[in-house]
N, C-alpha and C positions, 0 to 999 in steps of 0.2 A: 504493499500499499504506499502511496505517496501522501504527503501531508503539506498542503500550502499555508504558509504562515506570513502575515503582514507585519511589517515593523515600520517605524518612522524613517528608518534608513533605507528600506528597500523590501524586495520580496524574497523570501527564503522557501525552498523546495527541499523537504526531507524525505528520506527513504526510511520506511519503518521495517525494522528486522523481523518482528514475529507480530503477525496481525491478531493472533489469538489473545494477546494482551488487553485487547479492548472488550473482550467478552464479559468480563466482571468490571463494571463500571465503578464500583466502591473500591476497588483495589488499584485503579490507575495511578492514583497520587503516589503509591509505593515506589513506582518506577522513576519518580523525579525528586526522591529525597535528597540525593547527591548528584554532583555533575558526572561522576563516573557512571553511576546507574542510568541517568539520562542519555549519555553516549553510547551505551550499549543498545538501548532500544531505538535510538534515532541516529541517523547519519545525514550531514549535509550533502545534498546532491548538487545543488546550484543556489547561487545568490545574486540577485540583480540589484545594485546599488542605484538609488536616486541621484541625478546629477546635480540637482538643486532644490530649493524649498517649493518652487513652483511645481515641479514634477510630483514632489510628494504631496502637496495640497491636491493637485488634480486626482492623483491616485486615491487619496482618502475620501475625497467627495464622491468619486465613482463608486467605491466600496459602500459608502453610506447610503447611496441611491440604489444599490444593488445592480451596478452596470459593470462591464468588463472594460477597462481602459486599453488603449492601444499598446501601452509598454506591458501590461500583464499578459494580453493576448500574445504578443510577440515572444515574451519570456516563456509561456507555457508551450507554444509551438516549437520553440528551439530546444527546450530541455526535454520535453516529453516526446520519446522516440515512438516509432510504430509498435515495437515490443512491449514499451511501457503503457501503450493505449488501453491494453487489456486490463491493466490495474486500475483499482479505484483511487479516487483523489479525495482526500478529507479536506473540507472547507468549513470554517467556522460559521459563515453567514449563509443562511439557506437561500436568501435571494441571489446572492452572488454565485452561489452553487447552481441554481437552475439557470442563470445566464451562461455561465461556463459550458454547462451540458448542453445548452441549445446551439451556441456558437462553434464550440470545438469538438462536440461528440464524444466527450469523456464522461465515464460513469463517475459521478460526485456523490459523496457521503457526507451528511450533515445531521448528526443526531446528538443524543446526550452524551455518548461515549466520546465522540469528537470534541464537544465542549470541554469535557475533563481533560482530554488530551491537550488541548490548546492552553488550558490553564496550567498544566504541568510544564509545557514549553516556555510559558511567560516566566515562570520562577527560575528557569535555568537557561534562558536564551543566551546569556553572556557566554556561557561555556559551549553551547551548541554552535553558536555563530562565531567562528574565529576571526581574529584581525579587527574586531570592533572594540574600542575602548569604552569603559563605563561613562567617562566624562563626556565623550562625543555623543554617545547615545542620548545622555540626558539632555544635552544641548538641543539635539535634533527633536526630541519629544516636546521640549518647551516651545521651540520655534514653529513646530506643526501645529500645536494646539493653540497658539496665538492666531496663526493664519487661518485655521479652520474656524475659529470663533469669530474673526473678522468677516469671513466669507458668509457665515450663517446670519450675522447681524445685517450685512450689507443686502442680502437677497431675501430677507424676511418680509413678506407682503403685509404683515399685520403690525409692523413696528410703529408707523405712524397712528393707526387706529387706536392703538393702545392707549395713547394720551388722551383720547376722547373718552375712551370707555372708563379709565380710572378717574378722569376729572368729573363725569357725571355721577359715577358712583359716590365719589367723595362728596359732591354737592348734595346729593340725597341724605347722606350720613350727617353732613353739617346741619341741615334743615331740621333733622330729627333731634340732633343734639341741641341745638338752640331752642327748639320748642320746649324740650325738657328742662333745660336751664331757666328759661323765661318763666315757665309755670312754676318752678321751685322758688325763684326770686319773689314772684307775686305772692305765693302763699306764705312765705317767710316774712316779707316786709309787710304783708296784710295785716298781721297782728298789730303792728304799730300804726299804720295808716292805711286802712281798707278802701277808703273812698277813692284814692288815686287810680286804682286799677280801672275803674269805670270811666274816669276822665281820660287818661292816656292809654290808647289801645295799642300803639305801636311799641313792639319789644325794646328796640334800640333807644327810642326816646325814653321809655319808661327807665331803663338801666342808667341812662345819662342823667335823668332827673334826680333819681335817688343818689347817685354818685356825687351830684352838685349839692343836694340838699342835706342829706344825712338825716338828722332827727328832723321830725315834721315841725318843731317849734322854730327851726331856721328858715322855714318857708318864706316868711315875710321879708327877711333880709337877703334873700338868694335871688340873684339875677338869671332867669330862665330864657332870656331873649334869644341867645344862641341855639337853644334845644326847642322851644315851644312857641307857638304863635301867642299873640297877646290875649286872645279869648281864653285859651286853656291855661296861660300863666295866671290869669285872674281867678278862673275857677279852682286851680290848685291851691292858691293861696287862701281863698275862702273856705275851701273844705278842710284846709289844715288847722284852722281856728276853731272848728266845731266837731273835729274828728272824734270818733268813738273808739279808737285803737288804744292798746294798752301801751305801758312804757316799756322800753327796752335798754339793755345796757351798752356800754361802749364797745364790749367785746363781740356783741351781737351785730352792731352796725358795721364793724371792721370785717366780720366775715361776709355780710351781705355785700359790702363794697368789692371784696375780692371776687365774689360771684358775678357782680356787675362787670368788673373788668374782663372776665372771662367771656361774657356775652358780647361786649363792645369789640374786643379783639376778634372773636369768631365771626361776628357780622362783618367786619372789615375784611377779614380773609375770605369769606364767601363772596363778597362783592368782587374782590380781586380775582377769585377763581372763576367767577361767572364770565368776567372780561376775558380771562385767558381762554375759556371753553368757546366763547363767541368768536374770538379771533381764530381759534384752530378749525372751527366749524366752516367759517368763511374761507379758509385757506384749503381744506381738504374736501368739503362736501358743500360748494356754493350755492348749487342749484336745488339741492334738498333743503338747505337752510332758508333759501328764499321762499320756498313752497310751504314748509310746516313749521319753520322756526328752529331756533338753536336746540332748546331743551327736547322738543319732540323728536328732532333728527338724531341727536346724540343718544337718546333712550332707545331709538330703533336700531342704531348701530350697534350699541351695548347688548341689546337683546339678541341680536343676530350673531354676534361674535366679531365680526369685522365688517368693513364697508364692501368688501369683495363678496362675502356671504350674503349680505342684505341685497346687493345687486343680483345674485342669483335667484332670489326668490321672487315668485310670481306676485302680481297685484293682489290676488285673493289672500295670499299668505301675509303680505305686508298689512292688509286691512285689519286682520285677527291677531297680529302679532302682539303679544302681552296678554291675550285672553285664552290661553291654552286650556286652563283649568275648566273654564266655562264651556269651551268647545267640546272637550271630551265627555264632560259631565252630561251635555246635551245630546251627543252621540249615543252615550250609554243608555240615557232615559228616553230616547227617541222624541226629544222636544226640540223647539226651534233654536238653531245655532246662533251664537252672537254676532252682531252686525259690525262690531268694532272692537279694537283693543287699545294700544297705545296711541292710534291715530285720532281717537276720540278728542284728545287734547289739543289738536290742531286748531287754529283760529277759525278756519272756514267751517269746520264741522260744529264748533261752538256757536257760530253766527246763525246756522240753520235752526229752523223750528223743530219740535220734537217729532214730528212725522217725516221730516226730510233729512234727519240726521243719518240715517241709513245709506240714503242715496248719495249724500254728500261724502260720506266716509268712503264709498266705493270710489267716487270719482277722485277724491284726494289721493287715495291709496293707488289707483291706477297711474296718475300723474307723478306721484312719489316714486313709483317703480322705475319710471322713465328716467326721472331726474337723477336718481342713485346710480343708475347704470352709466349716464353721461359722466358723473363724477368719478366712478370708479374705473371705468374704461376708455374714457374720452381722452383726446389729447390736449384740448384747451381747458383753461382753469376759470373761464368766464362763467356768468350766471344767466347767459341769455335764454337758455332752455327754460330754466326755472321761472324767468319773469314771463315769458311767452305762456307757459302752462299755467301760471297764476292767473293770468288774464282770462285763460279759457274757464278755469275754476269759478271765478267771479261771474262770467257770463252765465255759467250753468246754474249757479246759485240764484241768480236774477231770474232765470228762465223758470226754475222750479217755483220760485216766489210769485211769478206772474208780473215781474217788472219789466221795464224796456232793457234790451240787450245793447251794451256798448259794443260797437265794432271798430277795430283799429286798421286803418288803411295800411297796406302794404308800402306804399310811398312813405307815409308818415313815420312807420316803424324803421324804414331804412335812411330816414333823414332827408329824402327828396321829395320836393312839392309834387303833388299829384296834378297832371294836366287836366283842365276843366273840359267838359265835354262841349263840342261845337253844335249849337242848334241853328239849322238853316231857316231863315225868314223868307218868305216870298217877297218880292219887290212890289208886286201889285197891290193896290190899295184895298182896304176892306171897307164894305158897305154896311154901316151900323144901322140903317133905316130898315133893312130887310129883317132885323131881329123882332121876334115877339116877345112882349113882356106882359107878366102877370102881376096885377096890383095887389100889394100886401093886404091880408085880410085884417079886420079889426078884431080885437079880442072880445069874445062873447061874454055876456052878463054873468053866466055861470062861473066862467074862468076867474072873472073880476072878484066875484063874491069869495071864491076859494082862496085868492091871493090876500084878500083882506082878513080872512080867518086865520090864515097862516101868519100874517103879520102881527095880529093881536096876540096869538099863542106865543109868538117869538118875544114880544114886549113883556109879556107876563112872565116868562120864563127868566128873562134878564132880571126883572125886578126881584123875583123870588131867589135868584143867584146872588144879587147884592145883598138882599136881607140876610141870608144864610152866612154870607162872608162877614158881614157886620156883627152878626151875633157871635161867630166864632172868634172874632177879633177881640169882642168885649170880654168873653169868656177867658181868653189867653190873658188879658191884661188884668182881670180880677185875679187869675191864679198866681201872676207874677207878683202882684201886690201882697197877696196873702202869704206867698213864699218869703218875701222880704220882710214882712211883719213877723212872721214865725222866727226867721233868722235873728231879727233884731231882739226879740223877746229871749231867745236862747242865749244870746251874747250878754244881755242884761242880767239874766239869772246867773250866768257863769261868773260875771263881774261881781254880782252881790255875794255869791258864794265864796269867792276868793277874799273879799273884804272881811266877810264873817269869820273866815278861818284865820285871817291875819289878826283880827281883834281878839280871837280866843287865844291865839298864841301869845299875844301881848299880855 
């Protein structure tokens, strides 16, 4: 039996003395315990050294892909004679073995026993292959590993998509984290100043306000003009005076401030990450971004695995991408399948009415499939296709809603003025006297009466609307006066209480 062994320095062909040693797989390692034992079972028949690192890299990549390189083919044809053609050739990689068998008509073996044999050769290859120093071999291994890594990175089709996938996943994680932190700080600070949560809804503004104010007693002396509008600032200061919250310690407020710092920094990083994702999407998938937006486009790419995988999907799959659970559940129970998945969050699907969402999802998915194919496989990096398809989607939405459809002239799209149509007018004069005219009919009495009734109804309705508006306004003013009065009473009570407590202390 012959054994083909690949090294970073070149190809080695060994002649195996006793093929029966491979029958017991578990005992093969015993033949490679010492260099002497290894040399008894295997003898080096031939060795083909690589001339440079480029040859070594091409040979390594061919082996990885399961192909027979030119150097390997030449080496095997030269070293394996017609007598040796009857013998079996042991190869570690099964794909490479099949390729050798097809091209050179050599009987190839690639099984568990061969794997163990190759493992044994690796442990003693320094003694089996003569004329190779250990230092030289280590240098060749290092050089080839670096070259192979660079080759794999260079030709990785998913390396750019990875940035988008990681960014959108991180963006979703940040949103969850921010919501958790914001909820926690509202619950925590709510013990001290519960009214502020209803006044300030935005999480970032809430965190900045607490950071600036600290205790609610500092509200009157704190300037919120950089954080809040004037109306909200006034409401916060008024609410701080009559707050029902409990007192908290300095240590509590310090920990709340630290949590607020986390929310502010995470929100700033989220904004930065979103800008990065937007720029990436514009560079990698401009047509898809124009059609469905950055977030929906990025989620579609992340769900498919890569831009190329998404481009391979048909429009029907793009439409329900993200709704796999609902789809399989519907197929299992024999119910209606879902009409949309991630594409539901596209702006055009959201604009459509409840009855039209399914049709719009199908339209957007079909155009998105075309756009993503242009992005993945097209030569140009422009967004012309996406803009054109977006206009078609807008017209389709108008058509479904029963509105007028906007048409874009080919001349206008290309930037050239469209030539006006020439109308031929006869030079002969026109005889207006030959025309017959019909006198306009006077409106009937019945029609007049109906118009008068309609006018009366209209006037009554307007009066009624004015009256209702006036009543609502009066009610609102009364309510505001009442609220102001109550606030004033509460404030007076509080001041009286404080004066009373001071007197008792004295």
